[in-house]
C-alpha positions as CSV (number, residue, x, y, z in Angstrom):
1,X,13.5,-5.9,-1.7
2,X,10.4,-3.9,-2.9
3,X,10.0,-0.4,-1.5
4,X,6.6,1.1,-1.0
5,X,6.4,5.0,-0.4
6,X,3.4,6.8,0.9
7,X,3.3,10.5,0.1
8,X,1.1,13.0,1.9
9,X,-0.7,15.3,-0.6
10,X,-3.5,17.8,-0.9
11,X,-6.4,16.1,-2.6
12,X,-10.1,16.7,-3.3
13,X,-10.4,19.7,-0.9
14,X,-8.5,17.9,1.9
15,X,-5.5,15.7,2.4
16,X,-4.7,12.2,1.4
17,X,-1.8,9.8,1.1
18,X,-0.7,8.5,-2.3
19,X,1.1,5.4,-3.3
20,X,2.2,5.5,-6.9
21,X,-0.8,6.9,-8.8
22,X,-3.4,5.7,-6.3
23,X,-4.9,8.0,-3.7
24,X,-6.4,7.1,-0.3
25,X,-9.7,8.5,0.8
26,X,-9.7,12.2,1.6
27,X,-9.1,13.3,5.1
28,X,-10.0,16.7,6.6
29,X,-6.6,17.3,8.0
30,X,-3.0,16.8,7.1
31,X,-2.4,15.1,10.5
32,X,-5.2,12.6,9.9
33,X,-3.9,11.7,6.5
34,X,-0.4,11.4,7.9
35,X,-1.6,9.0,10.8
36,X,-3.5,6.9,8.2
37,X,-0.5,6.7,5.9
38,X,1.7,5.5,8.9
39,X,-0.9,2.9,9.7
40,X,-1.0,1.6,6.1
41,X,2.8,1.5,6.0
42,X,2.9,-0.4,9.2
43,X,0.2,-2.9,8.1
44,X,2.0,-3.4,4.8
45,X,5.1,-4.6,6.8
46,X,3.5,-7.1,8.9
47,X,4.5,-10.7,7.9
48,X,1.7,-13.2,7.1
49,X,1.5,-16.9,6.2
50,X,2.9,-18.5,3.1
51,X,-0.1,-19.3,0.9
52,X,-0.9,-20.1,-2.7
53,X,-2.4,-17.2,-4.7
54,X,-4.3,-17.4,-8.0
55,X,-4.5,-14.4,-10.4
56,X,-5.4,-13.6,-13.9
57,X,-2.9,-11.7,-16.2
58,X,-3.8,-9.0,-18.9
59,X,-4.3,-11.7,-21.4
60,X,-6.8,-13.6,-19.4
61,X,-4.5,-16.6,-18.4
62,X,-4.6,-17.8,-14.9
63,X,-1.4,-18.4,-12.8
64,X,-1.0,-20.0,-9.4
65,X,2.0,-19.1,-7.2
66,X,3.1,-19.6,-3.7
67,X,3.4,-16.3,-2.0
68,X,5.9,-16.2,1.0
69,X,4.4,-14.6,4.0
70,X,7.7,-13.1,5.1
71,X,8.4,-11.3,1.8
72,X,7.2,-7.9,2.9
73,X,8.2,-4.6,1.3
74,X,10.2,-1.9,2.9
75,X,7.9,1.1,3.6
76,X,8.2,4.7,4.4
77,X,6.0,7.8,4.5
78,X,7.1,11.2,2.9
79,X,5.4,14.1,4.5
């Protein structure tokens, strides 16, 4: 199972949550960033429907796959 971690960090004169190398928008307070990270983590865990997806790889080739709606990552927030 994939694991996704959101980390609360100081960013751009305020606070943000970070997943990997990607930052969220900047929030004025630590608590606002923490609440947003918790909402993002919760939303990431919600099952969806099984559907086809189409994507292009780095070489420009297109691929079609069936994505399972119940294949959701395990999420957590590190404060």
